[in-house]
Structure formats: C-alpha cells, structure tokens
One Martini backbone bead per residue (centre of mass of N, CA, C, O) as a GRO file, in nm:
protein
  118
    1UNK     BB    1   9.929   6.560  18.135
    2UNK     BB    2  10.225   6.355  18.123
    3UNK     BB    3  10.360   6.148  18.382
    4UNK     BB    4  10.691   5.960  18.426
    5UNK     BB    5  10.855   6.084  18.640
    6UNK     BB    6  10.959   5.962  18.939
    7UNK     BB    7  10.995   6.227  19.092
    8UNK     BB    8  10.714   6.350  19.026
    9UNK     BB    9  10.542   6.110  19.132
   10UNK     BB   10  10.630   6.156  19.419
   11UNK     BB   11  10.539   6.449  19.452
   12UNK     BB   12  10.226   6.393  19.392
   13UNK     BB   13  10.171   6.241  19.671
   14UNK     BB   14  10.130   6.550  19.810
   15UNK     BB   15   9.850   6.666  19.682
   16UNK     BB   16   9.710   6.423  19.851
   17UNK     BB   17   9.589   6.184  20.072
   18UNK     BB   18   9.503   6.006  19.787
   19UNK     BB   19   9.818   5.999  19.638
   20UNK     BB   20  10.007   5.750  19.726
   21UNK     BB   21  10.021   5.585  19.434
   22UNK     BB   22  10.205   5.754  19.226
   23UNK     BB   23  10.486   5.616  19.250
   24UNK     BB   24  10.360   5.337  19.124
   25UNK     BB   25  10.287   5.450  18.867
   26UNK     BB   26  10.331   5.463  18.529
   27UNK     BB   27  10.116   5.703  18.517
   28UNK     BB   28  10.026   6.052  18.497
   29UNK     BB   29   9.724   6.231  18.462
   30UNK     BB   30   9.664   6.585  18.387
   31UNK     BB   31   9.370   6.754  18.412
   32UNK     BB   32   9.284   7.051  18.235
   33UNK     BB   33   9.170   7.396  18.249
   34UNK     BB   34   9.035   7.686  18.039
   35UNK     BB   35   8.806   7.924  18.095
   36UNK     BB   36   8.891   8.123  17.842
   37UNK     BB   37   8.782   7.899  17.616
   38UNK     BB   38   8.493   7.907  17.681
   39UNK     BB   39   8.157   7.970  17.600
   40UNK     BB   40   8.042   7.866  17.876
   41UNK     BB   41   8.014   7.924  18.187
   42UNK     BB   42   8.140   7.624  18.359
   43UNK     BB   43   8.197   7.390  18.148
   44UNK     BB   44   8.488   7.285  18.203
   45UNK     BB   45   8.403   7.080  18.427
   46UNK     BB   46   8.248   6.886  18.237
   47UNK     BB   47   8.474   6.838  18.033
   48UNK     BB   48   8.686   6.722  18.242
   49UNK     BB   49   8.494   6.494  18.337
   50UNK     BB   50   8.473   6.348  18.063
   51UNK     BB   51   8.776   6.298  18.020
   52UNK     BB   52   8.820   6.127  18.270
   53UNK     BB   53   8.617   5.903  18.217
   54UNK     BB   54   8.735   5.817  17.942
   55UNK     BB   55   9.016   5.726  18.057
   56UNK     BB   56   8.901   5.512  18.252
   57UNK     BB   57   8.768   5.339  18.028
   58UNK     BB   58   9.025   5.280  17.868
   59UNK     BB   59   9.188   5.148  18.090
   60UNK     BB   60   8.995   4.911  18.132
   61UNK     BB   61   9.001   4.808  17.834
   62UNK     BB   62   9.337   4.754  17.883
   63UNK     BB   63   9.371   4.634  18.194
   64UNK     BB   64   9.377   4.876  18.370
   65UNK     BB   65   9.443   5.091  18.620
   66UNK     BB   66   9.244   5.367  18.771
   67UNK     BB   67   9.265   5.697  18.940
   68UNK     BB   68   9.059   5.946  19.074
   69UNK     BB   69   9.185   6.274  19.159
   70UNK     BB   70   9.080   6.520  19.328
   71UNK     BB   71   9.136   6.886  19.309
   72UNK     BB   72   8.915   7.026  19.213
   73UNK     BB   73   8.838   7.303  19.449
   74UNK     BB   74   9.110   7.258  19.599
   75UNK     BB   75   9.342   7.499  19.651
   76UNK     BB   76   9.593   7.346  19.752
   77UNK     BB   77   9.610   7.147  19.523
   78UNK     BB   78   9.621   7.341  19.283
   79UNK     BB   79   9.880   7.487  19.381
   80UNK     BB   80  10.060   7.249  19.390
   81UNK     BB   81  10.054   7.177  19.094
   82UNK     BB   82  10.143   7.431  18.979
   83UNK     BB   83  10.425   7.425  19.109
   84UNK     BB   84  10.526   7.139  19.028
   85UNK     BB   85  10.428   7.184  18.701
   86UNK     BB   86  10.419   7.473  18.581
   87UNK     BB   87  10.138   7.619  18.589
   88UNK     BB   88   9.952   7.833  18.483
   89UNK     BB   89   9.709   8.046  18.609
   90UNK     BB   90   9.482   8.001  18.379
   91UNK     BB   91   9.524   7.708  18.464
   92UNK     BB   92   9.333   7.419  18.576
   93UNK     BB   93   9.385   7.172  18.796
   94UNK     BB   94   9.142   6.908  18.812
   95UNK     BB   95   9.300   6.611  18.772
   96UNK     BB   96   9.421   6.304  18.881
   97UNK     BB   97   9.560   6.012  18.706
   98UNK     BB   98   9.633   5.696  18.800
   99UNK     BB   99   9.837   5.458  18.597
  100UNK     BB  100   9.817   5.086  18.584
  101UNK     BB  101   9.891   4.806  18.739
  102UNK     BB  102   9.730   4.619  18.946
  103UNK     BB  103   9.794   4.482  19.267
  104UNK     BB  104   9.494   4.370  19.239
  105UNK     BB  105   9.223   4.163  19.194
  106UNK     BB  106   8.867   4.201  19.150
  107UNK     BB  107   8.767   4.038  18.965
  108UNK     BB  108   8.476   3.960  18.839
  109UNK     BB  109   8.229   4.170  18.680
  110UNK     BB  110   7.905   4.203  18.695
  111UNK     BB  111   7.690   4.306  18.442
  112UNK     BB  112   7.408   4.510  18.397
  113UNK     BB  113   7.138   4.555  18.244
  114UNK     BB  114   6.890   4.778  18.216
  115UNK     BB  115   6.665   4.571  18.164
  116UNK     BB  116   6.721   4.417  18.444
  117UNK     BB  117   6.619   4.675  18.648
  118UNK     BB  118   6.292   4.650  18.652
   0.00000   0.00000   0.00000
C-alpha cells in the first residue's frame, strides 16, 4: 500500500513509538503479506523482508531516505494498521517504510569491497 494522504501519515505515527517521522514523510509504503497465498508455510515473512530491503535499496539509489519500521509480529501494531487502513483480516501488515528527503545528510559513506575484508 502506498500512503500519501497527510491525515493518514499523521495517524500512522501512532502505530509504533518509532514511527514519529511518518507525518513528515513524502510517502509511506506498507508491505503486507497473505499467508494463504504462500506455497510453503512461513515463507511470506522472508518474501516481505526481501521486498522491504529492495525498497530501501531503491530509495537509497534515488537519493532518498527510507526507514524500515517493523510492525509484525507485534500484535498491537498489526491491529492498529488493520484498523487505520481497513486491511482485511487475512492480510498481515508486515512493515511500514517511511520515504522522503532526509532532514540531514549523513555525509559520504565509504563502502568496502568484500575482497578488502580478508
């Protein structure tokens, strides 16, 4: 789900103590899973984790800031999102990703190649 509505972004700040930046985000992406569609029990969590990581990498490549806010498996957070976003019971809100332009620059990050770590 992609959330751009400022009222909803403000409401999502109450989903978790770590979600206070959502009202300032340009957009929030809610990654959800449907365990009924998986071929192998429990793999939906890995699939959603991979999707979140790919979104974070793409945001970084576009010069944006993004924050992964874990929701699942904390029942209160999952239920909050279900209610706030009218998510059906069979769908599990896994994570919230706040995306926008960072408020501060972290400077240049030096990346090491794996060959240099020997």
